[in-house]
C-alpha positions as CSV (number, residue, x, y, z in Angstrom):
1,M,28.4,1.9,7.5
2,D,30.1,-1.1,9.1
3,H,30.1,0.5,12.7
4,Y,26.4,1.4,12.3
5,V,25.6,-2.2,11.1
6,A,27.6,-3.7,14.0
7,H,25.3,-1.7,16.4
8,F,21.9,-2.0,14.8
9,G,22.1,-4.7,12.3
10,D,21.0,-4.3,8.6
11,D,17.6,-6.1,8.6
12,P,15.1,-4.4,6.3
13,S,12.3,-4.2,9.0
14,I,14.5,-2.8,11.6
15,K,15.7,-0.3,8.9
16,G,12.0,0.6,8.1
17,A,11.2,0.9,11.8
18,I,14.0,3.4,12.5
19,V,12.7,5.6,9.6
20,S,8.9,5.2,10.2
21,T,9.0,5.9,14.0
22,F,10.6,9.2,13.2
23,N,7.8,9.7,10.7
24,G,5.3,8.5,13.4
25,G,6.6,11.2,15.7
26,C,6.2,13.6,12.9
27,F,2.4,12.7,12.8
28,F,1.8,13.3,16.5
29,G,3.9,16.5,16.6
30,A,1.7,17.9,13.6
31,A,-1.2,16.7,15.6
32,G,-0.2,18.8,18.8
33,A,0.9,21.8,16.9
34,G,-2.5,23.0,15.9
35,W,-3.2,23.5,19.7
36,A,0.1,25.1,20.3
37,N,-0.2,27.6,17.5
38,D,-3.5,28.8,18.9
39,R,-2.3,28.8,22.5
40,F,1.2,30.0,22.3
41,G,1.5,31.7,18.8
42,R,3.6,30.8,15.6
43,K,7.0,31.9,17.1
44,R,6.9,30.2,20.4
45,T,5.6,27.1,18.7
46,I,8.6,27.0,16.4
47,Q,10.8,27.4,19.5
48,I,9.1,24.4,21.4
49,G,9.8,22.3,18.2
50,C,13.5,23.1,18.4
51,I,13.7,22.1,21.9
52,F,12.3,18.7,21.0
53,A,14.8,18.6,18.1
54,L,17.7,19.2,20.4
55,W,16.6,16.6,22.7
56,G,15.6,13.9,20.2
57,C,19.1,14.4,18.1
58,A,21.0,14.3,21.2
59,M,19.5,10.9,22.1
60,Q,20.1,9.6,18.7
61,S,23.7,10.7,18.6
62,G,24.5,9.0,22.0
63,A,22.4,5.9,21.4
64,S,24.0,2.6,22.3
65,N,21.0,0.4,21.5
66,V,18.0,0.2,19.0
67,A,15.6,1.0,21.8
68,T,17.4,4.4,22.6
69,L,17.8,5.3,18.9
70,L,14.2,4.7,18.2
71,I,13.0,6.8,21.2
72,G,15.4,9.5,19.9
73,R,13.8,9.3,16.4
74,I,10.3,9.5,17.9
75,V,11.2,12.7,19.9
76,A,12.8,14.3,17.0
77,G,10.0,13.1,14.9
78,L,7.7,15.5,17.4
79,A,9.8,18.3,16.6
80,I,9.6,18.0,12.7
81,G,5.9,17.4,12.9
82,V,5.5,20.7,14.9
83,L,7.8,22.5,12.6
84,S,6.6,21.2,9.2
85,M,3.2,22.4,10.1
86,T,4.0,25.8,11.9
87,V,6.8,27.1,9.6
88,P,4.6,27.1,6.3
89,L,1.9,28.6,8.4
90,Y,4.0,31.6,9.7
91,N,5.4,32.1,6.3
92,T,1.9,32.2,4.8
93,E,0.5,34.6,7.3
94,V,3.2,37.2,7.0
95,A,3.7,36.9,3.3
96,P,2.2,39.5,0.7
97,P,-0.3,37.6,-1.6
98,K,1.8,38.4,-4.7
99,I,5.0,36.5,-3.6
100,R,3.4,34.1,-1.1
101,G,4.0,31.2,-3.3
102,F,7.8,32.3,-3.5
103,L,8.0,32.8,0.2
104,V,6.3,29.7,1.2
105,G,8.0,27.8,-1.5
106,L,11.4,28.6,0.2
107,N,10.4,26.1,2.7
108,Q,10.8,23.2,0.2
109,Q,14.0,24.9,-1.1
110,M,15.5,24.8,2.5
111,L,14.4,21.0,2.7
112,G,16.3,20.4,-0.5
113,I,19.5,22.1,1.0
114,G,19.0,20.0,4.0
115,F,19.0,16.9,1.9
116,I,22.1,18.0,0.1
117,V,24.0,18.5,3.4
118,A,22.6,15.2,4.8
119,N,23.7,13.2,1.8
120,W,27.2,14.6,1.5
121,V,27.8,14.4,5.4
122,G,26.7,10.8,5.2
123,Y,29.1,10.2,2.2
124,G,31.9,11.6,3.9
125,C,31.4,10.1,7.2
126,Q,31.4,6.5,5.7
127,F,35.3,7.0,5.6
128,I,35.5,7.3,9.3
129,K,36.6,4.2,10.9
130,S,34.8,4.2,14.1
131,D,31.4,5.0,15.6
132,V,31.9,8.6,14.9
133,S,30.9,7.7,11.2
134,W,27.2,7.6,12.2
135,R,27.1,9.6,15.5
136,L,28.5,12.7,13.8
137,P,25.7,12.9,11.2
138,L,23.1,12.5,13.8
139,G,24.7,15.0,16.2
140,L,25.0,17.6,13.6
141,Q,21.2,17.8,13.3
142,M,21.3,20.0,16.7
143,L,23.3,22.8,14.8
144,P,20.3,24.1,12.8
145,A,17.8,23.4,15.4
146,G,19.8,25.6,17.7
147,L,20.2,28.3,15.1
148,L,16.3,28.4,14.5
149,F,15.7,28.5,18.2
150,V,17.8,31.7,18.5
151,G,17.1,33.2,15.2
152,I,13.1,33.1,15.3
153,H,13.2,35.4,18.3
154,F,14.3,38.1,16.2
155,L,11.4,37.8,13.7
156,P,8.1,39.4,14.2
157,F,4.9,37.6,15.4
158,S,2.4,36.6,12.9
159,P,0.0,39.8,12.6
160,R,-3.0,37.4,12.1
161,W,-2.4,35.6,15.5
162,L,-1.7,38.9,17.3
163,L,-5.2,39.9,16.0
164,E,-6.8,36.5,17.1
165,V,-5.5,37.2,20.7
166,G,-6.5,40.9,20.9
167,R,-3.1,42.4,20.6
168,D,-4.2,44.8,17.7
169,D,-1.7,47.6,18.1
170,E,1.2,45.0,17.9
171,A,-0.4,43.5,14.7
172,R,-0.6,47.0,13.1
173,K,2.9,47.6,13.9
174,V,3.9,44.3,12.5
175,V,1.9,44.7,9.2
176,L,3.6,48.2,8.7
177,K,7.0,46.8,9.3
178,L,6.3,43.9,6.7
179,H,5.1,46.6,4.1
180,G,8.4,48.6,4.5
181,N,6.8,51.6,6.2
182,D,4.4,51.9,3.3
183,K,1.4,53.3,5.5
184,V,-1.2,53.3,2.7
185,A,-0.6,49.8,1.6
186,A,-0.2,48.6,5.3
187,D,-3.5,50.3,6.4
188,E,-5.4,48.8,3.5
189,E,-4.1,45.3,4.3
190,Y,-4.7,45.7,7.9
191,T,-8.1,47.0,7.5
192,K,-9.1,43.9,5.5
193,M,-7.4,41.5,7.9
194,Y,-9.0,43.2,10.8
195,T,-12.3,43.1,9.7
196,T,-12.3,39.5,8.5
197,I,-10.4,37.9,11.6
198,K,-12.5,39.8,14.2
199,A,-15.5,38.5,12.5
200,E,-14.2,34.9,12.4
201,H,-12.8,34.9,15.5
202,S,-16.3,34.6,17.2
203,I,-16.5,31.2,15.6
204,K,-13.1,30.0,15.9
205,S,-12.9,26.4,15.9
206,R,-10.8,23.7,17.6
207,R,-13.1,20.9,16.6
208,I,-12.0,18.6,13.8
209,S,-15.7,18.2,12.8
210,D,-15.9,21.7,11.7
211,L,-13.4,21.1,8.9
212,W,-16.3,19.4,7.0
213,A,-19.3,21.1,8.8
214,T,-20.2,22.8,5.3
215,R,-19.8,21.9,1.8
216,A,-17.3,24.8,1.2
217,M,-15.2,23.7,4.3
218,A,-15.3,20.2,3.4
219,H,-14.0,21.1,-0.2
220,R,-11.0,23.2,1.6
221,T,-10.3,20.3,3.8
222,L,-10.0,17.9,1.0
223,V,-7.8,20.2,-1.0
224,A,-5.4,20.7,1.8
225,V,-5.4,17.1,2.8
226,G,-5.3,15.9,-0.7
227,V,-2.4,18.0,-1.8
228,Q,-0.2,16.7,1.2
229,V,-1.3,13.0,0.6
230,F,-0.5,13.2,-3.0
231,C,2.8,14.8,-2.2
232,Q,3.7,11.2,-0.7
233,F,2.1,9.5,-3.5
234,T,4.6,10.9,-5.8
235,G,7.3,8.6,-4.3
236,I,9.9,11.2,-3.5
237,N,10.5,10.1,0.0
238,V,11.1,6.5,-1.0
239,I,14.0,7.9,-3.1
240,N,15.1,10.4,-0.3
241,Y,15.2,7.6,2.3
242,Y,16.1,4.4,0.4
243,G,18.0,5.9,-2.7
244,P,20.9,3.7,-2.0
245,Q,18.8,0.6,-1.8
246,M,17.1,1.7,-5.1
247,Y,20.5,2.1,-6.7
248,T,21.5,-1.4,-5.6
249,A,18.7,-2.7,-7.6
250,L,20.2,-1.2,-10.7
251,G,23.6,-2.9,-9.9
252,I,25.2,0.3,-8.2
253,N,26.6,-0.8,-4.7
254,G,28.4,0.6,-1.6
255,G,30.1,4.1,-1.8
256,K,29.1,4.5,-5.4
257,A,25.4,4.5,-4.2
258,L,26.0,7.0,-1.7
259,L,27.9,9.1,-4.2
260,V,24.9,9.0,-6.6
261,Q,22.6,9.9,-3.8
262,G,24.6,12.9,-3.0
263,I,24.5,14.2,-6.6
264,Y,20.7,13.3,-6.7
265,G,20.2,15.6,-3.7
266,A,21.5,18.7,-5.5
267,V,19.2,18.3,-8.5
268,G,16.1,19.1,-6.7
269,P,17.0,22.4,-4.9
270,I,18.4,23.7,-8.2
271,A,15.0,23.2,-10.0
272,N,13.1,24.4,-7.0
273,I,14.7,28.0,-6.8
274,F,14.2,28.4,-10.5
275,F,10.5,27.4,-10.1
276,I,9.6,29.5,-7.0
277,T,11.5,32.5,-8.3
278,L,10.3,32.6,-11.9
279,I,7.0,30.4,-12.3
280,L,4.9,29.5,-9.0
281,D,3.3,33.0,-8.6
282,R,2.8,33.4,-12.3
283,V,1.3,30.1,-13.3
284,G,-0.4,29.4,-10.1
285,R,-0.9,26.0,-8.1
286,K,-3.2,23.8,-10.2
287,K,-1.0,23.6,-13.4
288,P,2.1,22.5,-11.7
289,L,0.4,19.8,-9.7
290,L,-1.2,18.4,-12.9
291,F,2.2,18.5,-14.8
292,G,3.8,16.7,-11.7
293,A,1.3,14.0,-11.3
294,G,1.4,13.2,-15.2
295,S,5.3,13.2,-15.0
296,F,5.5,10.6,-12.3
297,V,3.4,8.3,-14.3
298,V,5.9,8.5,-17.0
299,T,9.1,8.2,-14.7
300,F,8.1,5.4,-12.6
301,S,6.7,3.5,-15.6
302,I,10.1,3.8,-17.3
303,L,12.0,2.8,-14.1
304,A,9.8,-0.2,-13.6
305,A,10.4,-1.2,-17.1
306,I,14.3,-1.0,-16.8
307,L,14.4,-3.0,-13.6
308,A,12.0,-5.6,-15.1
309,T,14.0,-6.1,-18.2
310,N,17.4,-5.8,-16.6
311,P,17.4,-8.1,-13.3
312,L,20.2,-8.1,-11.0
313,D,20.9,-11.7,-11.7
314,A,21.6,-11.2,-15.4
315,P,25.0,-12.4,-16.6
316,E,26.2,-9.0,-17.8
317,T,25.6,-5.5,-16.4
318,N,23.8,-3.1,-18.7
319,A,25.5,0.1,-18.1
320,S,22.8,1.8,-20.4
321,A,20.1,0.6,-18.4
322,Q,21.8,1.9,-15.3
323,R,22.2,5.2,-16.6
324,A,18.6,5.3,-17.7
325,G,17.4,4.2,-14.2
326,I,19.4,6.9,-12.7
327,A,18.1,9.5,-15.0
328,M,14.5,8.4,-14.1
329,I,15.1,8.9,-10.5
330,F,16.9,12.2,-11.0
331,L,13.9,13.4,-13.4
332,T,11.5,12.4,-10.5
333,S,13.4,14.9,-8.1
334,I,13.5,17.5,-10.7
335,F,9.7,17.2,-11.6
336,F,8.8,17.1,-7.8
337,S,10.7,20.5,-7.4
338,L,8.6,22.1,-10.2
339,S,5.2,20.8,-8.8
340,F,4.3,19.2,-5.4
341,G,7.3,20.2,-3.5
342,P,6.8,23.8,-3.1
343,V,3.0,23.9,-4.0
344,S,1.9,21.5,-1.4
345,W,3.2,23.5,1.5
346,V,1.7,26.6,-0.1
347,L,-1.7,25.2,-0.7
348,A,-2.3,23.5,2.4
349,S,-1.5,26.4,4.4
350,E,-3.5,29.2,2.4
351,V,-6.8,27.6,1.7
352,F,-8.4,27.8,5.4
353,P,-10.1,30.8,7.0
354,T,-8.5,32.0,10.1
355,S,-11.4,30.2,12.3
356,T,-9.9,26.9,11.2
357,R,-6.4,27.7,9.8
358,S,-4.4,26.2,12.8
359,I,-6.3,23.0,13.1
360,G,-7.0,22.6,9.3
361,T,-3.2,22.9,8.6
362,S,-2.5,20.5,11.5
363,V,-4.8,17.9,10.1
364,A,-3.3,18.2,6.5
365,T,0.2,17.9,7.8
366,C,-1.0,14.9,9.9
367,A,-2.3,13.2,6.6
368,N,1.3,13.8,5.0
369,W,3.1,12.3,7.7
370,A,0.7,9.5,8.2
371,F,1.3,8.2,4.6
372,N,4.9,9.2,4.9
373,T,5.0,6.8,7.6
374,L,3.2,3.8,5.8
375,L,5.3,4.3,2.8
376,S,8.4,4.5,4.7
377,Q,7.9,1.3,6.7
378,V,6.8,-0.8,3.5
379,A,9.3,0.7,1.0
380,P,12.4,-1.4,1.8
381,L,10.2,-4.6,2.2
382,G,8.5,-3.8,-1.2
383,I,11.9,-2.9,-2.8
384,A,13.6,-6.2,-1.5
385,R,10.7,-8.6,-2.2
386,V,8.6,-7.5,-5.5
387,G,11.4,-5.2,-7.1
388,W,10.1,-3.4,-10.1
389,K,6.5,-4.2,-9.3
390,F,6.6,-2.1,-6.3
391,Y,7.0,1.2,-8.5
392,M,3.9,0.3,-10.3
393,L,1.9,1.4,-7.3
394,F,3.2,5.0,-7.7
395,V,2.1,4.7,-11.3
396,S,-1.2,4.1,-10.3
397,L,-1.4,6.6,-7.4
398,N,-0.2,9.5,-9.5
399,F,-2.7,8.6,-12.2
400,V,-5.4,8.9,-9.7
401,D,-3.9,12.0,-8.4
402,F,-4.0,13.6,-11.8
403,I,-7.8,13.1,-12.2
404,A,-8.5,14.2,-8.6
405,I,-6.5,17.5,-9.2
406,A,-8.2,18.2,-12.6
407,L,-11.6,17.8,-11.3
408,F,-11.7,19.2,-7.6
409,F,-8.7,21.4,-7.1
410,P,-9.4,25.2,-7.4
411,E,-6.8,27.9,-8.6
412,T,-5.9,30.1,-5.5
413,K,-3.0,32.3,-7.2
414,G,-2.7,35.9,-6.2
415,K,-5.7,35.7,-3.7
416,S,-5.1,37.1,-0.2
417,L,-6.0,34.7,2.7
418,E,-9.2,36.8,3.2
419,D,-10.3,36.4,-0.1
420,M,-10.3,32.5,-0.2
421,N,-14.1,32.7,0.6
422,Q,-14.6,33.7,-2.9
423,V,-12.6,30.8,-4.2
424,F,-14.5,28.3,-2.4
425,G,-17.9,29.7,-2.6
426,D,-18.6,30.1,1.3
427,V,-20.0,33.1,3.1
428,P,-17.7,34.7,5.6
429,P,-19.4,35.6,8.9
430,E,-20.9,39.0,9.4
431,P,-18.9,41.3,11.6
432,T,-20.7,42.3,14.8
433,N,-21.7,45.9,15.5
434,K,-18.6,46.4,17.7
435,E,-16.5,45.2,14.9
436,V,-18.4,47.5,12.3
437,K,-17.6,50.4,14.5
438,N,-14.0,49.7,15.0
439,S,-13.5,49.0,11.3
440,K,-15.1,52.5,10.5
441,Q,-12.6,53.9,13.0
442,L,-9.8,52.3,11.1
443,H,-10.9,53.8,7.7
444,S,-10.9,57.2,9.5
445,D,-7.5,56.6,10.7
446,E,-6.4,55.6,7.3
447,E,-7.9,58.9,5.7
448,K,-5.9,60.8,8.4
449,S,-2.7,58.9,7.5
450,V,-3.1,59.5,3.8
451,E,-3.6,63.1,4.3
452,A,-0.7,63.4,6.5
453,T,1.4,61.7,3.9
């Protein structure tokens, strides 16, 4: 956009800084969200994230220089760091095991819809011949932040967090509500939840070192952190952030590049809704991840080959090569939506026990944003300076991902959060005498409830 370039220039290093500072803010937001989730709960932490989002987006929209824009990006990044960690965690804790993959996978679906909106708003605003062309897209970010701030107030607290802080009666009411007032099913889940969480609460951890204190806990941490890091190794965010620059390398410039990016944004969500609705909770987590990693090796290999054999300085434009390159980029989005997109959020938030779930999910999300920041900073330089060779990086990374997933990732499909101990082979803490007594009282209440029903 001409008016944007007039304010901030078009230097690749500045462009990378504007993107990477946002991602850096996300890292620190995710880091602080672990403490906030334990202290204030999932709902209130989400609202805190929304406040930061409103603040940061307002600064970006009103920026008159690069410094103001960068600070606004950092503040908004803090918000997304908080929300990207907390929203999947909240969804995980309220979702029944049989459809947890679908409900948590909706997180990726909404991200995809956000990309669609962002791409088309960007495409449309390029035709505005004033500073509104770039201020309007940045300002519109405040709308969903405001809606979430208000809307989350009407949703229930996480019943698992309520049990952690001793609000047991509220937790039971929430579980009953989530089960559609099916008392038998609600009592069964609540009893298991109560017994496990109360036993784990006595050893609840806020120390990062406890994430690798035992072999089983280290395995959980490696899986959660690994799937988030591998998500960045897919290269999907390089396309999301710098798609127009990638299309330029294929000989597609200006408004046409933005148009192609807008169409690209719609492909992923369509594949994602199909996957989370019909496949994810049936085939599990591991198989889609293997499929995704293998697919990216192929798509990036073909994309690199196309760029290597059809340089921009060639005397004639190869239309067939352009179409093939665009097809590989589109297929990457589709394969991501059938694998790492929804699965990474599900897996990272479901593998930890209650005692380390907040801090574990926080560390995993931090790892995601750390590598996101790294790649977003180097991608424009890599694309500009080494061309097709840059994409060979993702061929290598996804090959390594495939091997690591095949050897070390377990299957968690259909398991309740309290049953993850069986998956990772660790022994849950023994409940105290008081907890055993309370559990027996719960069973007695259940029997009375069943008789009354």
